[in-house]
N, C-alpha and C positions, 0 to 999 in steps of 0.2 A: 482517426483517433485510435491510439493503441494504449491498452492498459495491462499492467502486469502485477501479480501479487509479489510481496516482498521476498519470499524465498527464491522464486525464479529470478527476480531482479538481482538479488545478491549474487547468485551463481553466474548470471550473465555479465554483470559488471566486473566481478572478480576475474572471469576468464578474459574479458577485454583488456583489463589492466595488468594481466600477467604476461611477462616477456615471452615471445614465441621461442620454442626450442625446435631443433631440426627434426624431431620425431613427430611433430604436429603435421596433420594432413594439409593445413593451409599455411605452412611455414613461409613459403616464398612470398605469398601475397601479404601476409601480416607483417613480416620482417621489414618490408619496404616502408610501411607507414606507421608502425607501432611506436607510441610514445607513452611513457608512464604519466599518469595524471593523479596528482595528490587530491584533486577535487573529487574524483570517483571514490577514493578511499573514504572521504568525509561522508559522501552520500551513502556508501555501504554501511558505515557505522551508525547511521540514523535510521536504517531500515529495521525497526524492532516493533513488535506488537502488530496492531491492525493498521498497516500502511499499504497503500497502493500508489504506484507512479502512473501518471497519465501523460503521454506524449502526443503532441498535436502540432500540425502546421497551421492550424486555423486560429481564429480570434479566441482568446481565453474567456471572454465574456460569453461567447456562444457555447464553449465547452462547459462552463459553469451552469448555464441555463439547461443544457441537456442533462447534466448530472443531477441537478436539482429536481428535474422531472421524474427521475428514476428513484428518488429516495423512498424507502419503505420503513415503516416503524417496525421495530423488533420487539418481541415479548420481553417483559421485565425479568431480570435475573437478580438473584440475591446480591446485595452490595452495590447495585447500580444507583445512580442519582437520577431521580425523575426529572424529565425536561420541563414538566409543569407541576405546579403545586397540587398535591392530592390531599383531600380531606375525607376522613371516614367519620361519619356522625356517630355519637355515642348511642349504644343500644344493642339489641340482639341482631346478629348478622345472619342467624339461621345456620351457621356453620359449626361443625364440631371443633372444640378447642385444639385438637391435634393438628 
């Protein structure tokens, strides 16, 4: 299983989809097999925010099970929607109003 963050994936996919020029180190090798792919352009445009791509030759249900085992809760941040309902009972919290 290989996983990459979106910034690195954008750079890699853009380079793969760019026509090779004679000044490239791997020009001879890439020029034989290079083909522009409009599908890669669509993938590149979708890589925004918190996105990671996972590549695997294995069964996707096994990959999902592995990823589900590694899930960690993150601390709450301002403006986030809670994954569970939170109730704060009325009364003194013992905290300063600031």
